[in-house]
VOGU-3710 file (C-alpha; in Angstrom, 3 decimals, decimal comma):
1> xxxxxxxxxx> -53,509/-23,956/-42,511  -52,794/-25,345/-45,966  -52,139/-23,088/-48,949  -53,121/-24,307/-52,406  -52,272/-23,014/-55,890  -53,820/-24,613/-58,990  -52,444/-24,555/-62,519  -52,978/-26,284/-65,837  -56,396/-25,096/-66,925  -57,117/-23,829/-70,412
11> xxxxxxxxxx> -59,099/-24,285/-73,609  -59,310/-27,711/-75,208  -61,425/-29,323/-77,890  -63,956/-31,996/-77,042  -62,248/-35,354/-76,758  -58,999/-33,778/-75,667  -57,067/-33,944/-72,408  -55,800/-31,585/-69,741  -53,797/-32,098/-66,583  -54,436/-29,902/-63,566
21> xxxxxxxxxx> -51,915/-29,499/-60,778  -52,225/-28,178/-57,262  -49,190/-27,171/-55,219  -49,546/-27,483/-51,475  -47,701/-25,631/-48,747  -48,161/-25,148/-45,058  -49,436/-27,824/-42,692  -49,952/-30,470/-45,387  -49,318/-33,326/-42,965  -52,575/-32,425/-41,224
31> xxxxxxxxxx> -54,679/-32,954/-44,341  -55,775/-36,586/-44,460  -57,502/-36,124/-47,803  -57,640/-33,770/-50,748  -60,157/-33,220/-53,465  -61,006/-31,577/-56,750  -64,277/-29,752/-57,183  -65,690/-27,729/-60,049  -68,232/-24,999/-60,506  -69,936/-24,085/-63,764
41> xxxxxxxxxx> -71,712/-20,738/-64,217  -74,937/-20,524/-62,210  -74,389/-23,983/-60,741  -73,332/-25,185/-57,325  -69,828/-26,387/-56,679  -69,723/-30,118/-57,278  -67,450/-32,960/-56,293  -65,109/-34,342/-58,949  -62,558/-36,558/-57,204  -60,824/-37,092/-53,870
51> xxxxxxxxxx> -57,818/-38,967/-52,571  -56,565/-39,850/-49,119  -53,143/-38,348/-48,606  -51,610/-41,287/-46,757  -53,017/-44,391/-48,430  -53,960/-42,963/-51,792  -57,520/-44,294/-51,836  -59,476/-42,571/-54,592  -63,075/-41,544/-55,058  -64,775/-40,179/-58,177
61> xxxxxxxxxx> -68,032/-38,620/-59,226  -69,961/-40,885/-61,570  -69,775/-38,243/-64,307  -65,968/-38,439/-64,496  -65,315/-42,063/-63,550  -63,155/-43,749/-66,164  -62,093/-40,418/-67,705  -60,404/-38,541/-64,849  -57,597/-39,716/-62,581  -56,608/-38,066/-59,309
71> xxxxxxxxxx> -53,136/-38,575/-57,909  -50,795/-37,112/-55,327  -47,048/-36,866/-54,971  -46,233/-36,856/-51,281  -42,581/-36,017/-51,851  -43,385/-32,958/-53,969  -46,546/-31,993/-52,061  -48,610/-31,828/-55,218  -52,050/-32,995/-56,252  -52,979/-33,684/-59,863
81> xxxxxxxxxx> -56,065/-34,347/-61,926  -55,593/-35,974/-65,319  -58,666/-35,324/-67,437  -59,231/-37,320/-70,638  -62,099/-37,509/-73,113  -63,267/-34,061/-72,121  -66,680/-32,829/-73,191  -68,547/-29,537/-73,013  -70,180/-30,542/-69,709  -66,728/-30,526/-68,097
91> xxxxxxxxxx> -66,408/-26,770/-68,653  -66,058/-25,125/-65,238  -63,688/-23,524/-62,799  -61,802/-26,311/-61,056  -60,702/-26,002/-57,440  -58,440/-28,123/-55,326  -59,332/-28,492/-51,678  -57,560/-29,744/-48,578  -57,796/-30,079/-44,835  -61,225/-31,656/-44,466
101> xxxxxxxxxx> -62,706/-31,560/-40,997  -62,458/-34,850/-39,175  -65,509/-37,044/-39,486  -66,973/-35,249/-42,474  -67,396/-36,755/-45,897  -64,556/-35,936/-48,279  -66,947/-35,841/-51,239  -68,667/-32,785/-49,776  -67,328/-29,286/-50,470  -68,460/-28,082/-47,065
111> xxxxxxxxxx> -66,071/-30,556/-45,413  -62,947/-28,735/-46,610  -61,251/-25,835/-44,889  -58,652/-24,825/-47,479  -59,225/-23,966/-51,120  -57,187/-22,866/-54,093  -58,088/-19,880/-56,230  -59,443/-22,025/-59,065  -58,407/-22,612/-62,662  -60,689/-22,323/-65,693
121> xxxxx> -61,246/-25,334/-67,931  -63,143/-24,680/-71,160  -64,041/-27,487/-73,543  -65,162/-26,451/-77,009  -67,537/-28,712/-78,902
//
């Protein structure tokens, strides 16, 4: 089991930046990938970005490509999401996820077995 704790959310003006962090503990070596997802009110949880823990390959949703950057620090067991050029459509609760089931797509929320509690990101226009 992997435990996850997010931080770094908040209120920012459109065009601004935020950096989210996710601290991992537990059986992190068993998680071959990690991801960020977000959920706006009355909407389904959607994929934002993912990264393979070992090789660092990255994947992004089209809506954030070129604006968001996912990264991981294997030594510190942390996951980060740098968010630039934020707009109102980015307003949501952001969740980090880990420990995807083998063989399942890492861009799908249902693939992950461990989730953080979420952190609110609000972008004012």
